[in-house]
Legacy VTK file of the C-alpha trace (Angstrom):
# vtk DataFile Version 3.0
C-alpha trace
ASCII
DATASET POLYDATA
POINTS 442 float
4.208 58.081 -28.697
5.278 61.204 -26.522
5.385 60.990 -22.653
4.200 62.930 -20.207
6.360 65.573 -18.659
4.622 67.423 -16.297
1.784 65.606 -14.072
0.202 67.028 -11.300
-3.105 65.138 -9.503
-5.085 66.894 -6.840
-2.863 69.893 -6.029
-3.849 72.210 -3.676
-2.207 75.247 -2.277
-3.246 77.104 0.667
-2.343 80.207 2.255
-3.079 82.119 5.347
-4.871 85.290 5.619
-3.426 88.042 8.391
-0.265 88.976 9.715
1.743 85.506 10.339
4.260 86.805 12.576
5.652 90.177 14.948
9.203 89.788 13.393
10.793 87.854 16.407
10.355 85.078 18.366
9.798 86.627 22.031
7.048 88.802 20.278
5.157 86.019 18.824
5.528 83.555 21.976
3.897 86.146 23.715
1.198 87.081 20.833
0.510 83.371 21.379
0.223 83.235 25.208
-2.227 86.272 25.379
-4.054 84.049 22.417
-4.055 81.006 24.493
-5.631 83.246 27.688
-8.381 85.228 24.895
-6.643 88.381 26.262
-6.274 91.011 23.133
-2.974 91.096 20.526
-0.356 92.785 22.348
0.859 93.795 19.137
-2.004 95.185 17.692
-1.946 98.284 15.581
-2.959 101.752 16.916
-6.771 102.030 15.882
-7.307 98.666 14.947
-9.519 96.543 16.686
-7.484 93.875 19.167
-9.872 91.196 18.825
-9.799 91.399 14.869
-6.203 91.337 14.456
-5.784 87.414 14.992
-5.761 85.225 11.910
-8.912 85.781 9.946
-8.805 82.212 7.840
-6.575 81.001 4.636
-7.519 80.621 1.201
-7.096 77.938 -1.082
-5.137 79.248 -4.282
-5.186 76.189 -5.614
-8.106 73.614 -4.935
-8.044 70.111 -6.148
-5.839 71.002 -9.610
-5.363 68.228 -11.908
-4.133 67.861 -15.389
-0.844 66.496 -17.454
1.642 67.952 -20.205
2.947 65.611 -22.908
6.347 65.832 -24.148
6.636 68.566 -26.821
3.178 70.543 -25.745
2.572 74.306 -25.944
-0.055 74.355 -22.880
-1.471 77.988 -22.214
-2.817 79.310 -18.972
-5.543 81.939 -18.458
-7.633 83.155 -15.884
-8.547 86.097 -13.671
-5.634 88.073 -11.665
-5.735 85.861 -8.597
-7.257 83.333 -10.240
-4.012 80.677 -8.928
-2.390 80.737 -12.512
1.200 82.275 -10.662
0.787 79.944 -7.988
0.749 77.225 -10.218
4.150 78.163 -12.129
5.821 78.594 -8.504
4.850 75.400 -7.388
5.729 73.828 -10.835
8.730 75.840 -10.962
9.635 74.700 -7.247
9.596 78.213 -5.810
7.258 76.905 -3.392
5.823 73.613 -2.089
2.096 72.736 -2.233
-0.109 72.150 0.599
-1.229 68.996 -1.025
-1.298 67.049 -3.635
1.393 65.266 -6.614
3.572 67.207 -8.678
5.805 65.087 -11.241
8.344 66.874 -13.356
11.021 65.070 -15.983
13.494 67.295 -17.220
15.104 70.848 -16.738
12.791 73.718 -16.156
13.475 77.056 -17.417
11.609 79.560 -15.470
10.431 83.331 -16.051
8.075 83.930 -13.526
8.724 87.886 -12.848
10.715 90.551 -14.170
14.412 90.560 -12.972
14.233 87.897 -11.157
17.380 86.727 -9.869
19.088 90.133 -11.274
21.302 92.188 -9.076
20.557 95.765 -9.389
24.148 96.804 -9.084
25.514 93.953 -11.277
25.850 95.214 -14.896
24.001 93.132 -17.805
27.138 91.276 -18.616
27.407 90.117 -14.870
23.670 89.692 -14.557
23.446 87.165 -17.423
25.943 85.103 -16.075
24.215 85.174 -13.027
21.244 84.467 -13.849
22.190 81.474 -16.055
23.667 80.298 -12.788
20.669 80.573 -10.426
18.642 78.562 -13.794
21.257 75.841 -13.437
23.779 76.975 -16.665
27.427 76.176 -16.525
29.569 79.009 -17.422
30.988 77.608 -20.609
27.338 77.232 -21.842
26.867 80.871 -20.833
30.113 81.625 -22.619
28.823 79.479 -25.931
25.579 81.422 -26.083
26.709 84.600 -24.441
26.393 86.758 -27.782
23.399 84.876 -28.744
21.706 86.162 -25.685
22.590 90.106 -25.848
21.660 89.849 -29.805
18.509 88.276 -28.905
17.813 91.044 -26.009
18.768 94.048 -27.973
20.515 95.539 -25.118
24.151 95.483 -26.615
24.590 99.224 -25.690
23.754 98.993 -22.641
25.371 95.252 -21.741
28.127 96.778 -19.480
25.592 98.903 -17.683
24.372 98.579 -14.495
20.440 96.765 -14.511
19.662 99.311 -12.052
19.730 101.986 -14.992
17.578 99.651 -17.181
13.678 100.555 -17.983
11.739 97.416 -17.032
11.497 96.671 -21.053
15.154 96.048 -20.992
15.100 93.891 -17.885
12.554 91.721 -19.405
14.047 91.873 -22.113
17.152 90.471 -20.832
15.977 87.917 -18.846
13.394 86.644 -21.056
16.829 86.029 -23.572
18.619 84.191 -20.602
15.528 81.949 -19.880
14.735 81.468 -23.534
18.150 80.327 -24.449
18.537 77.794 -21.398
17.543 74.723 -23.845
15.333 73.388 -20.855
13.254 70.627 -21.486
10.216 72.860 -20.234
9.983 76.571 -20.649
7.607 78.455 -17.824
6.977 81.818 -19.135
4.526 84.141 -16.516
2.865 87.001 -18.696
6.232 88.440 -19.609
4.934 90.044 -23.179
2.991 92.472 -20.470
6.388 94.490 -20.162
7.978 94.177 -23.692
7.183 96.574 -26.800
5.718 94.777 -30.172
8.728 93.885 -31.789
10.198 92.094 -28.422
6.688 89.979 -27.995
7.041 89.020 -32.065
10.453 88.007 -31.092
9.223 86.361 -28.051
6.306 84.353 -29.780
8.528 83.449 -32.271
11.317 81.677 -29.778
8.653 80.072 -27.711
7.147 78.694 -31.189
10.446 77.252 -31.989
11.198 75.898 -28.432
7.987 73.891 -29.078
8.648 73.224 -32.416
11.485 71.285 -31.153
9.469 69.013 -29.471
10.245 70.762 -25.836
7.137 71.578 -23.378
6.187 75.291 -22.724
4.236 76.473 -20.237
2.499 79.782 -20.875
0.418 82.095 -19.053
-0.753 85.051 -20.513
-3.564 87.959 -20.685
-3.162 87.939 -24.491
-5.640 85.614 -25.827
-3.934 85.689 -29.106
-0.686 84.876 -28.002
-2.293 82.039 -26.502
-4.435 80.793 -29.553
-1.253 81.377 -31.605
1.444 79.532 -29.158
-0.362 76.989 -27.778
-2.966 73.952 -29.200
-4.492 73.320 -25.709
-5.229 75.473 -23.321
-6.772 75.709 -19.080
-8.697 77.846 -17.839
-8.427 78.643 -14.069
-10.592 80.620 -11.563
-10.856 80.594 -8.175
-8.229 78.150 -8.124
-9.975 75.232 -9.996
-9.588 74.292 -13.598
-13.069 75.499 -14.839
-11.940 74.447 -18.870
-9.034 71.954 -20.370
-9.842 71.902 -24.044
-8.235 73.077 -27.199
-7.294 76.581 -26.914
-9.578 78.116 -29.051
-12.286 76.725 -27.159
-11.188 77.416 -24.059
-10.640 80.931 -24.734
-13.961 80.942 -26.225
-15.853 79.543 -22.744
-13.609 82.204 -21.017
-14.175 85.184 -22.823
-18.052 84.408 -22.885
-17.997 83.786 -18.968
-20.672 86.446 -17.944
-20.885 88.043 -21.283
-24.534 90.051 -21.281
-26.800 89.662 -24.453
-28.959 93.571 -25.206
-30.376 93.321 -28.666
-32.945 96.486 -28.522
-31.994 99.915 -26.865
-34.172 103.239 -27.408
-34.505 106.597 -26.155
-37.537 108.219 -26.361
-36.545 111.604 -25.111
-34.588 113.677 -28.019
-32.932 115.760 -25.927
-30.958 113.027 -23.719
-30.523 110.904 -27.036
-26.602 110.441 -27.834
-25.989 112.895 -30.658
-26.101 117.004 -31.445
-28.362 119.417 -33.208
-27.503 117.356 -36.746
-28.646 113.603 -35.397
-29.651 111.760 -32.406
-29.948 108.314 -31.524
-33.454 106.504 -31.398
-33.055 103.264 -31.549
-31.013 99.983 -32.195
-32.199 96.521 -32.939
-31.157 93.053 -34.068
-33.221 91.947 -36.000
-33.355 88.001 -36.536
-34.800 86.099 -39.908
-38.594 86.444 -38.689
-38.084 90.020 -38.452
-37.946 89.981 -34.949
-35.688 91.398 -31.583
-33.579 88.602 -30.740
-30.481 88.447 -28.806
-29.639 85.097 -29.964
-28.842 84.393 -33.519
-28.122 81.260 -35.103
-25.160 80.633 -37.563
-27.322 80.114 -40.982
-29.942 82.717 -40.814
-29.490 86.226 -41.641
-29.882 89.161 -39.363
-30.367 92.628 -39.610
-28.918 95.693 -37.641
-32.024 98.662 -37.413
-30.489 101.950 -36.846
-33.257 104.611 -36.287
-31.821 108.199 -35.677
-33.242 111.641 -35.772
-32.053 114.047 -38.350
-32.371 117.373 -37.737
-31.423 119.288 -40.204
-32.148 120.199 -44.067
-29.495 119.669 -46.291
-26.973 117.384 -44.956
-26.073 113.654 -45.412
-26.135 111.779 -42.843
-24.553 107.902 -43.084
-25.263 105.061 -40.438
-22.095 103.074 -39.438
-21.824 100.173 -37.679
-18.589 98.032 -36.065
-19.066 94.685 -35.055
-16.546 93.452 -31.881
-16.344 90.023 -30.060
-15.421 89.222 -26.839
-11.675 90.005 -27.749
-12.315 93.427 -28.805
-11.388 92.615 -32.150
-13.304 94.625 -35.351
-14.512 91.809 -37.388
-16.063 94.578 -39.743
-17.446 98.028 -40.414
-20.242 98.832 -42.917
-22.115 102.218 -43.599
-25.270 102.955 -45.643
-23.093 105.413 -48.393
-23.316 102.409 -50.732
-27.109 102.576 -51.390
-26.300 105.539 -54.113
-29.879 107.102 -54.419
-29.849 107.590 -50.842
-26.119 109.029 -50.352
-27.140 112.181 -53.379
-30.312 112.478 -51.909
-30.102 115.399 -48.988
-32.067 115.013 -45.995
-34.768 116.543 -44.726
-35.399 116.810 -40.922
-37.191 113.708 -39.592
-36.851 109.984 -38.538
-34.238 108.351 -40.696
-34.247 104.186 -40.492
-31.318 102.054 -41.810
-30.729 98.742 -41.736
-28.248 96.423 -42.259
-28.313 93.403 -43.392
-26.154 90.486 -42.879
-26.016 87.004 -44.784
-25.955 84.204 -43.111
-23.121 81.825 -42.403
-20.365 84.635 -42.423
-20.466 84.911 -38.627
-18.586 83.025 -36.121
-19.974 81.705 -32.694
-19.470 84.438 -29.703
-20.724 87.251 -28.335
-20.728 90.063 -30.785
-21.409 93.729 -29.694
-22.251 96.592 -32.004
-21.187 100.237 -32.531
-23.421 102.768 -33.853
-21.954 105.965 -35.165
-23.477 108.663 -37.429
-21.309 110.964 -39.173
-21.767 113.849 -42.169
-19.301 114.405 -45.067
-18.606 118.129 -46.178
-18.008 118.724 -43.775
-16.590 115.848 -42.064
-18.243 115.538 -38.449
-19.292 112.231 -36.561
-22.730 113.041 -34.794
-23.227 110.087 -32.958
-20.359 107.371 -31.541
-22.304 104.760 -29.047
-19.761 101.657 -28.322
-21.477 98.843 -27.412
-24.836 100.096 -27.973
-26.365 96.521 -28.736
-24.881 93.014 -28.430
-25.963 89.414 -29.452
-25.119 85.656 -29.534
-24.423 83.648 -32.606
-24.742 80.258 -32.057
-24.457 77.125 -33.963
-27.731 74.991 -33.813
-26.902 73.400 -36.912
-27.933 69.910 -37.755
-26.461 69.176 -41.416
-24.670 65.861 -40.217
-22.744 67.854 -37.904
-20.570 69.391 -40.674
-20.793 73.018 -39.135
-21.538 72.254 -35.328
-18.195 70.521 -34.820
-14.693 71.135 -35.696
-12.429 68.485 -34.090
-15.089 67.919 -31.688
-14.041 71.311 -30.276
-15.249 75.465 -31.076
-14.235 76.671 -34.483
-11.433 79.222 -34.807
-11.463 82.265 -36.544
-13.213 86.002 -36.116
-15.783 84.801 -39.124
-16.676 81.882 -40.322
-17.898 81.968 -44.162
-19.633 78.733 -45.842
-17.447 79.016 -49.314
-18.347 77.105 -52.259
-15.188 74.248 -53.100
-15.200 72.177 -55.744
-13.774 68.746 -54.932
-12.550 66.504 -57.889
-11.870 62.650 -57.798
-9.388 60.853 -59.658
-8.409 56.961 -59.178
-4.584 56.021 -58.481
-4.123 52.465 -59.884
-0.470 52.657 -58.383
-1.810 53.652 -55.287
-4.761 50.883 -55.301
-2.061 47.921 -56.715
-0.098 48.716 -53.097
-2.718 48.257 -50.862
-3.787 45.335 -52.727
-0.250 43.670 -52.020
LINES 1 443
442 0 1 2 3 4 5 6 7 8 9 10 11 12 13 14 15 16 17 18 19 20 21 22 23 24 25 26 27 28 29 30 31 32 33 34 35 36 37 38 39 40 41 42 43 44 45 46 47 48 49 50 51 52 53 54 55 56 57 58 59 60 61 62 63 64 65 66 67 68 69 70 71 72 73 74 75 76 77 78 79 80 81 82 83 84 85 86 87 88 89 90 91 92 93 94 95 96 97 98 99 100 101 102 103 104 105 106 107 108 109 110 111 112 113 114 115 116 117 118 119 120 121 122 123 124 125 126 127 128 129 130 131 132 133 134 135 136 137 138 139 140 141 142 143 144 145 146 147 148 149 150 151 152 153 154 155 156 157 158 159 160 161 162 163 164 165 166 167 168 169 170 171 172 173 174 175 176 177 178 179 180 181 182 183 184 185 186 187 188 189 190 191 192 193 194 195 196 197 198 199 200 201 202 203 204 205 206 207 208 209 210 211 212 213 214 215 216 217 218 219 220 221 222 223 224 225 226 227 228 229 230 231 232 233 234 235 236 237 238 239 240 241 242 243 244 245 246 247 248 249 250 251 252 253 254 255 256 257 258 259 260 261 262 263 264 265 266 267 268 269 270 271 272 273 274 275 276 277 278 279 280 281 282 283 284 285 286 287 288 289 290 291 292 293 294 295 296 297 298 299 300 301 302 303 304 305 306 307 308 309 310 311 312 313 314 315 316 317 318 319 320 321 322 323 324 325 326 327 328 329 330 331 332 333 334 335 336 337 338 339 340 341 342 343 344 345 346 347 348 349 350 351 352 353 354 355 356 357 358 359 360 361 362 363 364 365 366 367 368 369 370 371 372 373 374 375 376 377 378 379 380 381 382 383 384 385 386 387 388 389 390 391 392 393 394 395 396 397 398 399 400 401 402 403 404 405 406 407 408 409 410 411 412 413 414 415 416 417 418 419 420 421 422 423 424 425 426 427 428 429 430 431 432 433 434 435 436 437 438 439 440 441
């Protein structure tokens, strides 16, 4: 059974607001004496109110955070900027101390919290590899043994003897991540380094972190890239305003995080032709999400069909405009696109001026749970031109209220992964294994 390598109990971190000091002990004492006598701050900036220049209070970057991480677990940490993610990693890496609470860490930590941490700009890449390795706890013999592998992973071989002050930010993070990743720590802590690297390097980093987790070591991964979190980490915690809001499997945590504050508007219309989106060929009149009862609905159950009804004004004779829809989930991933061109009679019929109603019918048991936004477009071919292009024109939520023995409603007690969730037919056969039966009897 795996053992906890990180235990966080009722952890809090408080930061004071305002200017903390003047820069010298003498001035700090003068400021304290003035404050004791309820006098204005003698070192307040010109143009500011001296009465408001004192310390204005404090904030809790972390507020009573508790969780454990098992050996070999890859834990994702998500949340908006300023939520407390980096503060948590700094405490775990012993960069800063907590205000209250207990943190227990078992094993050597390799941290990559900021791009180029521990790098000296005047030193070459080679020298910084040894410097950064020493800072992270590697011995010189260990760096010697892994030096070629570190440089090859970073991809900066040509520039390894160049001062790093001439490196781009991407080269910085490549080399810094390579050193940290080859430290062979029991715990690897990574804070948003993938935001700087290019696509090739991001893929290499994800592969390395997967390898680290697969070797039985522990990974703590902070990122705004939800796809990377779901790929690397089975479990994720969502931190907001210093508190742990959700601590579940990564798919469920990401789903709840992205669903926060999502608004659904299942119908939108334009009564005035002149103000409607479009041009002199076509203008959008309305878009509706229709449920199985032919009603406009912001909530669609996973096992019911739905329709996207598009109405637009066709303003020209002889052209053949076609309606198009794109479905997007909360992550901005396009689930699919469709148009009405597969209606052969309609696609070959020249249009007359009037109102066109095009409805796309989507079968049940196809979409996954979550919030979905719809892009609507109308274009023509010969000549090719887009006349209407409206992003997020309507939105709705797919929910799972199926009660068929919980088979559709649950997935190991959590949210189902995947951008779509079709219900396929399965052919299941059984053949008795008499040898296995004999073993069970014995």
